[in-house]
Backbone as JSON Lines, residues from 0, in Angstrom:
{"i":0,"aa":"M","n":[-5.9,-18.74,-38.39],"ca":[-6.21,-18.27,-37.03],"c":[-7.3,-17.22,-37.2]}
{"i":1,"aa":"S","n":[-8.47,-17.47,-36.56],"ca":[-9.64,-16.65,-36.63],"c":[-9.41,-15.37,-35.88]}
{"i":2,"aa":"E","n":[-10.0,-14.24,-36.42],"ca":[-9.86,-12.91,-35.88],"c":[-10.77,-12.88,-34.61]}
{"i":3,"aa":"A","n":[-10.2,-12.14,-33.57],"ca":[-10.86,-12.0,-32.32],"c":[-12.25,-11.33,-32.52]}
{"i":4,"aa":"H","n":[-13.22,-11.76,-31.74],"ca":[-14.52,-11.11,-31.77],"c":[-14.49,-9.7,-31.23]}
{"i":5,"aa":"R","n":[-15.15,-8.81,-31.85],"ca":[-15.16,-7.41,-31.55],"c":[-16.58,-6.96,-31.44]}
{"i":6,"aa":"D","n":[-17.08,-6.65,-30.24],"ca":[-18.46,-6.19,-30.02],"c":[-18.48,-4.69,-29.98]}
{"i":7,"aa":"Y","n":[-18.41,-4.08,-31.22],"ca":[-18.38,-2.61,-31.31],"c":[-19.63,-1.99,-30.72]}
{"i":8,"aa":"Q","n":[-20.8,-2.58,-31.07],"ca":[-22.1,-2.06,-30.61],"c":[-22.15,-2.03,-29.13]}
{"i":9,"aa":"G","n":[-21.73,-3.19,-28.5],"ca":[-21.82,-3.32,-27.07],"c":[-20.92,-2.31,-26.44]}
{"i":10,"aa":"A","n":[-19.73,-2.03,-27.03],"ca":[-18.72,-1.03,-26.54],"c":[-19.31,0.36,-26.46]}
{"i":11,"aa":"K","n":[-19.99,0.65,-27.59],"ca":[-20.59,1.98,-27.65],"c":[-21.81,2.16,-26.76]}
{"i":12,"aa":"I","n":[-22.59,1.11,-26.59],"ca":[-23.75,1.23,-25.59],"c":[-23.17,1.36,-24.17]}
{"i":13,"aa":"G","n":[-22.19,0.58,-23.88],"ca":[-21.6,0.65,-22.53],"c":[-21.12,2.05,-22.28]}
{"i":14,"aa":"M","n":[-20.37,2.65,-23.28],"ca":[-19.83,4.03,-23.04],"c":[-20.96,5.07,-22.85]}
{"i":15,"aa":"W","n":[-22.03,4.84,-23.63],"ca":[-23.18,5.84,-23.4],"c":[-23.79,5.71,-22.08]}
{"i":16,"aa":"L","n":[-23.85,4.49,-21.53],"ca":[-24.44,4.2,-20.17],"c":[-23.49,4.96,-19.18]}
{"i":17,"aa":"F","n":[-22.2,4.8,-19.41],"ca":[-21.3,5.46,-18.49],"c":[-21.41,6.91,-18.48]}
{"i":18,"aa":"L","n":[-21.56,7.52,-19.68],"ca":[-21.72,8.87,-19.88],"c":[-23.03,9.41,-19.14]}
{"i":19,"aa":"F","n":[-24.02,8.54,-19.16],"ca":[-25.27,8.88,-18.53],"c":[-25.13,9.04,-16.98]}
{"i":20,"aa":"T","n":[-24.29,8.09,-16.51],"ca":[-24.03,8.31,-15.01],"c":[-23.28,9.57,-14.7]}
{"i":21,"aa":"E","n":[-22.41,9.91,-15.59],"ca":[-21.68,11.19,-15.34],"c":[-22.58,12.43,-15.54]}
{"i":22,"aa":"F","n":[-23.53,12.3,-16.37],"ca":[-24.59,13.41,-16.43],"c":[-25.38,13.43,-15.19]}
{"i":23,"aa":"M","n":[-25.75,12.34,-14.61],"ca":[-26.43,12.21,-13.39],"c":[-25.67,12.86,-12.21]}
{"i":24,"aa":"L","n":[-24.38,12.58,-12.19],"ca":[-23.5,13.19,-11.18],"c":[-23.52,14.69,-11.25]}
{"i":25,"aa":"F","n":[-23.26,15.25,-12.45],"ca":[-23.22,16.69,-12.58],"c":[-24.6,17.3,-12.43]}
{"i":26,"aa":"G","n":[-25.65,16.53,-12.96],"ca":[-26.96,17.0,-12.91],"c":[-27.38,17.29,-11.46]}
{"i":27,"aa":"G","n":[-27.0,16.45,-10.49],"ca":[-27.29,16.75,-9.07],"c":[-26.64,18.02,-8.59]}
{"i":28,"aa":"L","n":[-25.33,18.2,-9.05],"ca":[-24.69,19.5,-8.6],"c":[-25.3,20.59,-9.35]}
{"i":29,"aa":"F","n":[-25.8,20.49,-10.5],"ca":[-26.51,21.71,-11.13],"c":[-27.8,22.01,-10.44]}
{"i":30,"aa":"I","n":[-28.45,21.03,-9.92],"ca":[-29.76,21.22,-9.24],"c":[-29.47,21.93,-7.87]}
{"i":31,"aa":"S","n":[-28.36,21.55,-7.21],"ca":[-27.93,22.15,-5.99],"c":[-27.61,23.63,-6.18]}
{"i":32,"aa":"Y","n":[-26.86,23.89,-7.36],"ca":[-26.49,25.24,-7.59],"c":[-27.68,26.08,-7.86]}
{"i":33,"aa":"A","n":[-28.69,25.57,-8.59],"ca":[-29.95,26.28,-8.97],"c":[-30.71,26.53,-7.67]}
{"i":34,"aa":"S","n":[-30.73,25.68,-6.76],"ca":[-31.49,25.81,-5.54],"c":[-30.93,26.9,-4.74]}
{"i":35,"aa":"Y","n":[-29.62,26.85,-4.56],"ca":[-28.99,27.92,-3.7],"c":[-29.01,29.27,-4.36]}
{"i":36,"aa":"R","n":[-28.86,29.31,-5.65],"ca":[-28.92,30.62,-6.41],"c":[-30.24,31.2,-6.24]}
{"i":37,"aa":"A","n":[-31.36,30.42,-6.22],"ca":[-32.72,30.96,-6.05],"c":[-32.82,31.58,-4.66]}
{"i":38,"aa":"I","n":[-32.05,31.06,-3.7],"ca":[-32.18,31.69,-2.26],"c":[-31.23,32.87,-2.16]}
{"i":39,"aa":"Y","n":[-30.14,32.89,-2.85],"ca":[-29.16,33.94,-2.64],"c":[-28.78,34.59,-4.05]}
{"i":40,"aa":"P","n":[-29.69,35.09,-4.84],"ca":[-29.38,35.59,-6.11],"c":[-28.34,36.7,-6.16]}
{"i":41,"aa":"A","n":[-28.58,37.69,-5.24],"ca":[-27.63,38.86,-5.18],"c":[-26.3,38.41,-4.71]}
{"i":42,"aa":"Q","n":[-26.19,37.61,-3.82],"ca":[-24.83,37.21,-3.3],"c":[-24.09,36.32,-4.38]}
{"i":43,"aa":"F","n":[-24.85,35.43,-5.01],"ca":[-24.24,34.69,-6.12],"c":[-23.74,35.58,-7.23]}
{"i":44,"aa":"H","n":[-24.53,36.6,-7.53],"ca":[-24.14,37.66,-8.54],"c":[-22.81,38.36,-8.18]}
{"i":45,"aa":"H","n":[-22.73,38.74,-6.9],"ca":[-21.62,39.46,-6.32],"c":[-20.32,38.66,-6.41]}
{"i":46,"aa":"A","n":[-20.51,37.35,-6.0],"ca":[-19.38,36.49,-5.96],"c":[-18.84,36.15,-7.37]}
{"i":47,"aa":"S","n":[-19.85,36.07,-8.27],"ca":[-19.49,35.68,-9.64],"c":[-18.7,36.82,-10.3]}
{"i":48,"aa":"A","n":[-18.89,38.04,-9.96],"ca":[-18.12,39.14,-10.47],"c":[-16.63,39.13,-10.08]}
{"i":49,"aa":"E","n":[-16.32,38.3,-9.15],"ca":[-14.82,38.07,-8.88],"c":[-14.16,37.12,-9.7]}
{"i":50,"aa":"L","n":[-14.77,36.31,-10.49],"ca":[-14.19,35.37,-11.28],"c":[-13.63,36.01,-12.54]}
{"i":51,"aa":"D","n":[-12.71,35.43,-13.1],"ca":[-12.05,35.98,-14.32],"c":[-12.82,35.5,-15.53]}
{"i":52,"aa":"V","n":[-13.64,36.36,-16.13],"ca":[-14.4,35.95,-17.27],"c":[-13.51,35.62,-18.54]}
{"i":53,"aa":"F","n":[-12.51,36.35,-18.61],"ca":[-11.59,36.16,-19.79],"c":[-11.09,34.74,-19.77]}
{"i":54,"aa":"L","n":[-10.6,34.22,-18.61],"ca":[-10.05,32.92,-18.52],"c":[-11.16,31.88,-18.67]}
{"i":55,"aa":"G","n":[-12.4,32.16,-18.21],"ca":[-13.51,31.24,-18.33],"c":[-13.83,31.09,-19.82]}
{"i":56,"aa":"V","n":[-13.94,32.22,-20.61],"ca":[-14.15,32.15,-22.04],"c":[-13.04,31.5,-22.74]}
{"i":57,"aa":"A","n":[-11.8,31.88,-22.36],"ca":[-10.69,31.3,-23.07],"c":[-10.65,29.78,-22.89]}
{"i":58,"aa":"N","n":[-10.94,29.27,-21.67],"ca":[-10.97,27.81,-21.44],"c":[-12.1,27.19,-22.23]}
{"i":59,"aa":"T","n":[-13.2,27.86,-22.44],"ca":[-14.25,27.33,-23.31],"c":[-13.78,27.19,-24.71]}
{"i":60,"aa":"L","n":[-13.08,28.22,-25.31],"ca":[-12.59,28.09,-26.64],"c":[-11.52,26.95,-26.75]}
{"i":61,"aa":"I","n":[-10.73,26.83,-25.7],"ca":[-9.71,25.73,-25.72],"c":[-10.35,24.4,-25.77]}
{"i":62,"aa":"L","n":[-11.37,24.2,-24.96],"ca":[-12.06,22.87,-24.96],"c":[-12.81,22.64,-26.24]}
{"i":63,"aa":"L","n":[-13.44,23.66,-26.79],"ca":[-14.15,23.51,-28.0],"c":[-13.29,23.17,-29.19]}
{"i":64,"aa":"T","n":[-11.99,23.85,-29.19],"ca":[-11.02,23.47,-30.25],"c":[-10.5,22.1,-29.97]}
{"i":65,"aa":"S","n":[-10.37,21.63,-28.78],"ca":[-9.83,20.29,-28.47],"c":[-10.74,19.28,-28.9]}
{"i":66,"aa":"S","n":[-12.1,19.51,-28.79],"ca":[-13.07,18.61,-29.2],"c":[-13.06,18.58,-30.73]}
{"i":67,"aa":"L","n":[-12.78,19.59,-31.46],"ca":[-12.63,19.52,-32.92],"c":[-11.45,18.75,-33.32]}
{"i":68,"aa":"F","n":[-10.4,18.77,-32.58],"ca":[-9.22,18.06,-32.88],"c":[-9.45,16.51,-32.72]}
{"i":69,"aa":"V","n":[-10.07,16.21,-31.58],"ca":[-10.26,14.76,-31.37],"c":[-11.31,14.16,-32.35]}
{"i":70,"aa":"A","n":[-12.3,14.99,-32.82],"ca":[-13.25,14.47,-33.8],"c":[-12.51,14.29,-35.12]}
{"i":71,"aa":"A","n":[-11.64,15.28,-35.47],"ca":[-10.88,15.14,-36.64],"c":[-9.84,13.96,-36.71]}
{"i":72,"aa":"S","n":[-9.32,13.69,-35.47],"ca":[-8.34,12.56,-35.39],"c":[-9.08,11.24,-35.66]}
{"i":73,"aa":"I","n":[-10.4,11.1,-35.18],"ca":[-11.13,9.83,-35.46],"c":[-11.36,9.83,-36.97]}
{"i":74,"aa":"T","n":[-11.71,10.95,-37.59],"ca":[-11.92,10.9,-39.07],"c":[-10.73,10.49,-39.75]}
{"i":75,"aa":"A","n":[-9.54,11.02,-39.37],"ca":[-8.23,10.66,-39.94],"c":[-8.0,9.25,-39.9]}
{"i":76,"aa":"V","n":[-8.31,8.67,-38.76],"ca":[-8.05,7.22,-38.59],"c":[-8.98,6.44,-39.52]}
{"i":77,"aa":"Q","n":[-10.18,6.88,-39.66],"ca":[-11.14,6.25,-40.58],"c":[-10.66,6.32,-41.99]}
{"i":78,"aa":"K","n":[-9.92,7.31,-42.3],"ca":[-9.38,7.48,-43.7],"c":[-8.06,6.91,-43.85]}
{"i":79,"aa":"G","n":[-7.46,6.26,-42.76],"ca":[-6.24,5.63,-42.83],"c":[-5.05,6.64,-42.75]}
{"i":80,"aa":"R","n":[-5.24,7.78,-42.26],"ca":[-4.15,8.84,-42.24],"c":[-3.64,8.83,-40.77]}
{"i":81,"aa":"K","n":[-2.81,7.9,-40.52],"ca":[-2.23,7.64,-39.12],"c":[-1.49,8.78,-38.59]}
{"i":82,"aa":"N","n":[-0.6,9.35,-39.36],"ca":[0.22,10.45,-38.9],"c":[-0.62,11.67,-38.47]}
{"i":83,"aa":"L","n":[-1.55,12.01,-39.33],"ca":[-2.44,13.13,-39.06],"c":[-3.24,12.85,-37.84]}
{"i":84,"aa":"A","n":[-3.74,11.66,-37.71],"ca":[-4.42,11.33,-36.48],"c":[-3.67,11.45,-35.26]}
{"i":85,"aa":"L","n":[-2.32,11.02,-35.3],"ca":[-1.44,11.17,-34.13],"c":[-1.22,12.62,-33.76]}
{"i":86,"aa":"M","n":[-1.04,13.47,-34.83],"ca":[-0.78,14.88,-34.5],"c":[-2.06,15.49,-33.95]}
{"i":87,"aa":"L","n":[-3.21,15.27,-34.4],"ca":[-4.46,15.88,-33.97],"c":[-4.71,15.29,-32.5]}
{"i":88,"aa":"L","n":[-4.45,14.11,-32.26],"ca":[-4.66,13.6,-30.91],"c":[-3.69,14.22,-29.89]}
{"i":89,"aa":"A","n":[-2.48,14.47,-30.39],"ca":[-1.42,15.04,-29.45],"c":[-1.91,16.51,-29.17]}
{"i":90,"aa":"L","n":[-2.52,17.19,-30.2],"ca":[-2.99,18.56,-30.06],"c":[-4.17,18.58,-29.0]}
{"i":91,"aa":"T","n":[-5.01,17.56,-29.1],"ca":[-6.13,17.53,-28.11],"c":[-5.58,17.34,-26.67]}
{"i":92,"aa":"I","n":[-4.65,16.54,-26.52],"ca":[-4.02,16.36,-25.13],"c":[-3.42,17.66,-24.71]}
{"i":93,"aa":"A","n":[-2.63,18.33,-25.6],"ca":[-2.04,19.59,-25.23],"c":[-2.98,20.69,-24.84]}
{"i":94,"aa":"F","n":[-4.03,20.7,-25.61],"ca":[-5.15,21.67,-25.25],"c":[-5.79,21.41,-23.93]}
{"i":95,"aa":"G","n":[-5.9,20.12,-23.67],"ca":[-6.36,19.67,-22.3],"c":[-5.53,20.15,-21.15]}
{"i":96,"aa":"A","n":[-4.18,19.94,-21.41],"ca":[-3.14,20.46,-20.51],"c":[-3.23,21.98,-20.35]}
{"i":97,"aa":"W","n":[-3.39,22.62,-21.39],"ca":[-3.57,24.12,-21.45],"c":[-4.7,24.54,-20.57]}
{"i":98,"aa":"F","n":[-5.83,23.88,-20.71],"ca":[-6.97,24.15,-19.86],"c":[-6.67,24.0,-18.36]}
{"i":99,"aa":"L","n":[-5.99,22.88,-17.98],"ca":[-5.68,22.66,-16.62],"c":[-4.74,23.67,-16.05]}
{"i":100,"aa":"V","n":[-3.69,24.15,-16.89],"ca":[-2.84,25.22,-16.5],"c":[-3.61,26.48,-16.22]}
{"i":101,"aa":"N","n":[-4.55,26.86,-17.06],"ca":[-5.37,28.05,-16.77],"c":[-6.05,27.95,-15.52]}
{"i":102,"aa":"K","n":[-6.62,26.79,-15.35],"ca":[-7.53,26.58,-14.08],"c":[-6.58,26.63,-12.92]}
{"i":103,"aa":"Y","n":[-5.34,26.2,-12.95],"ca":[-4.35,26.22,-11.91],"c":[-4.16,27.67,-11.51]}
{"i":104,"aa":"V","n":[-3.86,28.48,-12.58],"ca":[-3.54,29.9,-12.37],"c":[-4.77,30.59,-11.75]}
{"i":105,"aa":"E","n":[-5.97,30.34,-12.28],"ca":[-7.16,30.94,-11.67],"c":[-7.34,30.47,-10.18]}
{"i":106,"aa":"W","n":[-7.37,29.23,-9.9],"ca":[-7.5,28.76,-8.52],"c":[-6.41,29.39,-7.58]}
{"i":107,"aa":"G","n":[-5.21,29.45,-8.17],"ca":[-4.04,30.0,-7.33],"c":[-4.29,31.45,-6.88]}
{"i":108,"aa":"A","n":[-4.81,32.27,-7.89],"ca":[-5.16,33.6,-7.58],"c":[-6.15,33.75,-6.49]}
{"i":109,"aa":"H","n":[-7.22,32.92,-6.47],"ca":[-8.18,32.95,-5.53],"c":[-7.73,32.51,-4.15]}
{"i":110,"aa":"I","n":[-6.84,31.54,-4.15],"ca":[-6.26,31.0,-2.86],"c":[-5.45,31.97,-2.25]}
{"i":111,"aa":"R","n":[-4.59,32.68,-3.07],"ca":[-3.77,33.7,-2.56],"c":[-4.51,34.94,-1.92]}
{"i":112,"aa":"Q","n":[-5.8,35.09,-2.44],"ca":[-6.62,36.1,-1.84],"c":[-7.38,35.71,-0.66]}
{"i":113,"aa":"G","n":[-7.21,34.4,-0.23],"ca":[-7.91,33.81,0.91],"c":[-9.28,33.33,0.57]}
{"i":114,"aa":"V","n":[-9.63,33.22,-0.67],"ca":[-10.94,32.68,-1.09],"c":[-10.86,31.3,-1.45]}
{"i":115,"aa":"Y","n":[-11.03,30.38,-0.43],"ca":[-11.02,28.94,-0.69],"c":[-11.88,28.36,0.41]}
{"i":116,"aa":"P","n":[-12.3,27.05,0.21],"ca":[-13.19,26.51,1.22],"c":[-12.73,26.47,2.6]}
{"i":117,"aa":"N","n":[-13.44,26.93,3.56],"ca":[-13.15,27.08,4.93],"c":[-12.05,28.02,5.21]}
{"i":118,"aa":"G","n":[-11.64,28.83,4.28],"ca":[-10.69,29.91,4.45],"c":[-11.21,30.96,5.41]}
{"i":119,"aa":"P","n":[-10.38,31.51,6.3],"ca":[-10.88,32.45,7.29],"c":[-11.54,33.67,6.67]}
{"i":120,"aa":"L","n":[-10.98,34.13,5.53],"ca":[-11.48,35.36,4.93],"c":[-12.87,35.0,4.17]}
{"i":121,"aa":"L","n":[-12.93,33.87,3.62],"ca":[-14.17,33.51,2.96],"c":[-15.37,33.26,3.93]}
{"i":122,"aa":"L","n":[-14.94,32.77,5.2],"ca":[-15.97,32.47,6.2],"c":[-16.61,33.77,6.77]}
{"i":123,"aa":"K","n":[-15.94,34.83,6.56],"ca":[-16.48,36.14,7.03],"c":[-17.5,36.7,6.12]}
{"i":124,"aa":"R","n":[-17.6,36.14,4.94],"ca":[-18.51,36.69,3.99],"c":[-19.92,36.16,4.23]}
{"i":125,"aa":"P","n":[-20.95,36.7,3.45],"ca":[-22.3,36.3,3.59],"c":[-22.53,34.82,3.21]}
{"i":126,"aa":"S","n":[-23.58,34.17,3.63],"ca":[-23.73,32.74,3.39],"c":[-23.79,32.39,1.96]}
{"i":127,"aa":"G","n":[-24.37,33.21,1.14],"ca":[-24.6,33.03,-0.3],"c":[-23.19,32.96,-1.03]}
{"i":128,"aa":"E","n":[-22.3,33.87,-0.64],"ca":[-20.99,33.89,-1.28],"c":[-20.22,32.63,-0.86]}
{"i":129,"aa":"I","n":[-20.31,32.25,0.39],"ca":[-19.64,31.01,0.86],"c":[-20.1,29.85,0.02]}
{"i":130,"aa":"L","n":[-21.45,29.75,-0.14],"ca":[-21.99,28.63,-0.91],"c":[-21.56,28.62,-2.41]}
{"i":131,"aa":"F","n":[-21.51,29.92,-2.91],"ca":[-21.11,30.07,-4.33],"c":[-19.73,29.51,-4.53]}
{"i":132,"aa":"F","n":[-18.83,29.91,-3.67],"ca":[-17.39,29.51,-3.89],"c":[-17.23,28.02,-3.54]}
{"i":133,"aa":"G","n":[-17.98,27.61,-2.57],"ca":[-17.94,26.18,-2.28],"c":[-18.32,25.3,-3.48]}
{"i":134,"aa":"L","n":[-19.44,25.71,-4.14],"ca":[-19.91,24.97,-5.35],"c":[-18.87,25.2,-6.5]}
{"i":135,"aa":"Y","n":[-18.37,26.36,-6.58],"ca":[-17.32,26.74,-7.59],"c":[-16.1,25.78,-7.49]}
{"i":136,"aa":"Y","n":[-15.6,25.6,-6.3],"ca":[-14.43,24.68,-6.21],"c":[-14.77,23.26,-6.41]}
{"i":137,"aa":"V","n":[-16.02,22.86,-5.85],"ca":[-16.4,21.41,-5.99],"c":[-16.61,21.11,-7.5]}
{"i":138,"aa":"M","n":[-17.35,21.95,-8.15],"ca":[-17.81,21.65,-9.62],"c":[-16.74,21.77,-10.65]}
{"i":139,"aa":"T","n":[-15.99,22.92,-10.44],"ca":[-14.75,23.09,-11.37],"c":[-13.69,22.16,-11.07]}
{"i":140,"aa":"G","n":[-13.58,21.78,-9.83],"ca":[-12.49,20.86,-9.38],"c":[-12.81,19.45,-9.92]}
{"i":141,"aa":"L","n":[-14.06,19.07,-9.77],"ca":[-14.51,17.78,-10.34],"c":[-14.34,17.67,-11.82]}
{"i":142,"aa":"H","n":[-14.75,18.77,-12.47],"ca":[-14.62,18.85,-13.94],"c":[-13.12,18.76,-14.27]}
{"i":143,"aa":"G","n":[-12.21,19.52,-13.56],"ca":[-10.87,19.43,-13.83],"c":[-10.27,17.95,-13.66]}
{"i":144,"aa":"L","n":[-10.72,17.25,-12.74],"ca":[-10.36,15.82,-12.65],"c":[-10.79,14.99,-13.79]}
{"i":145,"aa":"H","n":[-11.97,15.35,-14.4],"ca":[-12.41,14.69,-15.61],"c":[-11.61,15.05,-16.81]}
{"i":146,"aa":"V","n":[-11.16,16.34,-16.94],"ca":[-10.24,16.75,-17.99],"c":[-8.93,15.97,-17.83]}
{"i":147,"aa":"L","n":[-8.38,15.82,-16.62],"ca":[-7.11,15.11,-16.45],"c":[-7.36,13.72,-16.79]}
{"i":148,"aa":"A","n":[-8.38,12.99,-16.32],"ca":[-8.71,11.65,-16.62],"c":[-8.84,11.49,-18.22]}
{"i":149,"aa":"G","n":[-9.41,12.46,-18.92],"ca":[-9.67,12.37,-20.3],"c":[-8.37,12.47,-21.04]}
{"i":150,"aa":"A","n":[-7.51,13.45,-20.64],"ca":[-6.21,13.58,-21.29],"c":[-5.35,12.32,-21.11]}
{"i":151,"aa":"L","n":[-5.42,11.72,-19.89],"ca":[-4.68,10.51,-19.76],"c":[-5.15,9.26,-20.58]}
{"i":152,"aa":"L","n":[-6.5,9.33,-20.71],"ca":[-7.12,8.26,-21.54],"c":[-6.68,8.48,-22.98]}
{"i":153,"aa":"L","n":[-6.69,9.69,-23.43],"ca":[-6.34,10.06,-24.87],"c":[-4.82,9.74,-25.05]}
{"i":154,"aa":"A","n":[-3.99,10.01,-24.01],"ca":[-2.57,9.66,-24.15],"c":[-2.41,8.19,-24.35]}
{"i":155,"aa":"F","n":[-3.25,7.41,-23.59],"ca":[-3.15,5.9,-23.88],"c":[-3.57,5.59,-25.3]}
{"i":156,"aa":"M","n":[-4.67,6.29,-25.78],"ca":[-5.07,6.11,-27.1],"c":[-3.99,6.26,-28.15]}
{"i":157,"aa":"L","n":[-3.3,7.41,-27.81],"ca":[-2.11,7.85,-28.61],"c":[-1.08,6.75,-28.81]}
{"i":158,"aa":"V","n":[-0.79,6.04,-27.71],"ca":[0.2,4.98,-27.78],"c":[-0.43,3.81,-28.45]}
{"i":159,"aa":"L","n":[-1.67,3.5,-28.34],"ca":[-2.29,2.39,-29.05],"c":[-2.38,2.64,-30.5]}
{"i":160,"aa":"L","n":[-2.57,3.97,-30.89],"ca":[-2.54,4.33,-32.34],"c":[-1.15,4.23,-32.93]}
{"i":161,"aa":"A","n":[-0.16,4.63,-32.15],"ca":[1.21,4.6,-32.63],"c":[1.62,3.05,-32.83]}
{"i":162,"aa":"K","n":[1.1,2.21,-32.03],"ca":[1.42,0.81,-32.13],"c":[0.49,0.0,-33.09]}
{"i":163,"aa":"D","n":[-0.35,0.73,-33.79],"ca":[-1.28,0.17,-34.71],"c":[-2.35,-0.79,-34.03]}
{"i":164,"aa":"R","n":[-2.61,-0.48,-32.75],"ca":[-3.65,-1.17,-32.09],"c":[-4.98,-0.45,-32.32]}
{"i":165,"aa":"I","n":[-4.93,0.73,-32.83],"ca":[-6.14,1.48,-33.29],"c":[-5.8,1.68,-34.79]}
{"i":166,"aa":"R","n":[-6.76,1.14,-35.62],"ca":[-6.52,1.22,-37.1],"c":[-7.79,1.61,-37.84]}
{"i":167,"aa":"Q","n":[-7.67,1.7,-39.07],"ca":[-8.83,2.1,-39.89],"c":[-9.97,1.18,-39.74]}
{"i":168,"aa":"D","n":[-9.74,-0.08,-39.42],"ca":[-10.79,-1.09,-39.27],"c":[-11.09,-1.43,-37.85]}
{"i":169,"aa":"D","n":[-10.47,-0.66,-36.93],"ca":[-10.65,-1.03,-35.51],"c":[-10.34,0.2,-34.71]}
{"i":170,"aa":"Y","n":[-11.32,1.08,-34.55],"ca":[-11.11,2.43,-33.92],"c":[-12.14,2.72,-32.84]}
{"i":171,"aa":"V","n":[-12.89,1.72,-32.34],"ca":[-13.92,2.04,-31.38],"c":[-13.42,2.53,-30.07]}
{"i":172,"aa":"K","n":[-12.22,2.06,-29.67],"ca":[-11.68,2.66,-28.46],"c":[-11.39,4.13,-28.5]}
{"i":173,"aa":"L","n":[-10.86,4.57,-29.65],"ca":[-10.69,6.03,-29.83],"c":[-11.97,6.71,-29.96]}
{"i":174,"aa":"E","n":[-12.99,6.14,-30.63],"ca":[-14.23,6.79,-30.71],"c":[-14.9,6.92,-29.32]}
{"i":175,"aa":"N","n":[-14.81,5.95,-28.52],"ca":[-15.47,6.06,-27.18],"c":[-14.63,7.1,-26.31]}
{"i":176,"aa":"S","n":[-13.35,7.12,-26.52],"ca":[-12.59,8.12,-25.7],"c":[-12.87,9.52,-26.2]}
{"i":177,"aa":"G","n":[-13.16,9.69,-27.46],"ca":[-13.58,10.9,-28.04],"c":[-14.99,11.38,-27.43]}
{"i":178,"aa":"L","n":[-15.87,10.38,-27.26],"ca":[-17.13,10.71,-26.64],"c":[-16.97,11.15,-25.22]}
{"i":179,"aa":"Y","n":[-16.06,10.61,-24.51],"ca":[-15.78,11.07,-23.13],"c":[-15.28,12.47,-23.12]}
{"i":180,"aa":"W","n":[-14.35,12.74,-24.07],"ca":[-13.78,14.09,-24.17],"c":[-14.88,15.11,-24.5]}
{"i":181,"aa":"H","n":[-15.88,14.72,-25.31],"ca":[-16.97,15.67,-25.71],"c":[-17.78,15.91,-24.55]}
{"i":182,"aa":"L","n":[-17.94,14.95,-23.62],"ca":[-18.71,15.08,-22.39],"c":[-17.97,16.21,-21.56]}
{"i":183,"aa":"V","n":[-16.68,16.07,-21.36],"ca":[-15.93,17.05,-20.61],"c":[-16.19,18.53,-21.15]}
{"i":184,"aa":"D","n":[-16.31,18.56,-22.45],"ca":[-16.52,19.85,-23.15],"c":[-17.93,20.38,-22.81]}
{"i":185,"aa":"V","n":[-18.91,19.52,-22.95],"ca":[-20.31,19.87,-22.75],"c":[-20.55,20.35,-21.27]}
{"i":186,"aa":"I","n":[-19.98,19.67,-20.37],"ca":[-20.1,20.05,-18.93],"c":[-19.6,21.41,-18.74]}
{"i":187,"aa":"W","n":[-18.37,21.64,-19.34],"ca":[-17.82,23.08,-19.06],"c":[-18.73,24.12,-19.72]}
{"i":188,"aa":"I","n":[-19.39,23.87,-20.86],"ca":[-20.25,24.81,-21.56],"c":[-21.44,25.16,-20.49]}
{"i":189,"aa":"F","n":[-21.86,24.25,-19.59],"ca":[-22.82,24.52,-18.66],"c":[-22.18,25.34,-17.55]}
{"i":190,"aa":"L","n":[-21.05,24.9,-17.15],"ca":[-20.33,25.61,-16.02],"c":[-20.03,27.12,-16.23]}
{"i":191,"aa":"L","n":[-19.72,27.4,-17.46],"ca":[-19.32,28.75,-17.74],"c":[-20.34,29.82,-17.45]}
{"i":192,"aa":"P","n":[-21.63,29.63,-17.91],"ca":[-22.67,30.67,-17.5],"c":[-23.05,30.62,-16.05]}
{"i":193,"aa":"L","n":[-23.02,29.41,-15.47],"ca":[-23.41,29.3,-14.02],"c":[-22.49,30.14,-13.16]}
{"i":194,"aa":"F","n":[-21.14,29.94,-13.37],"ca":[-20.23,30.7,-12.45],"c":[-19.68,32.02,-12.99]}
{"i":195,"aa":"Y","n":[-19.31,32.05,-14.31],"ca":[-18.65,33.26,-14.71],"c":[-19.57,34.28,-15.27]}
{"i":196,"aa":"L","n":[-20.83,33.91,-15.62],"ca":[-21.74,34.82,-16.25],"c":[-23.01,34.96,-15.35]}
{"i":197,"aa":"A","n":[-22.95,34.53,-14.12],"ca":[-24.12,34.62,-13.26],"c":[-24.59,36.11,-13.08]}
{"i":198,"aa":"A","n":[-25.87,36.27,-13.35],"ca":[-26.37,37.66,-13.33],"c":[-27.62,37.74,-12.49]}
């Protein structure tokens, strides 16, 4: 019985094309942010001071570490170390969940203070601050959805790895999933200075 055809190169090219569309999506939002910040620099700076820099930096470290874990899990698969790969992939997912919990705590604090889109307290503020928090919720919320999607994707890869559907000689699915996870990390690295370190 002949082995099924595997188009690894096509799968990788397809993944890079998909990632390019994601960059285009966030690129448009980054341009919108830059445009409004140029109009309201002082108000963006004032609104940024209300964000929790500690949580922003902590989430950056969490995602950077998770990217290290997923890269190491791919290397472990390549070396035939399945149990190590499973552990590292599980840690990646756990760190993604940790990121989302932190974001939930942060959003919850703002919402309790009345700072949320179309909130009566937010609408009393200057236009620049309203725009800042609107972009903050849209961009970090969209990023959070990508983190959730990435964690679910990696959970599916974990199942495939456990069932030997991902192996030393067939790991392109995990490699592409890792690329997606790195995209999530890179986008957050841009979001951190835009919102938490705006000066």
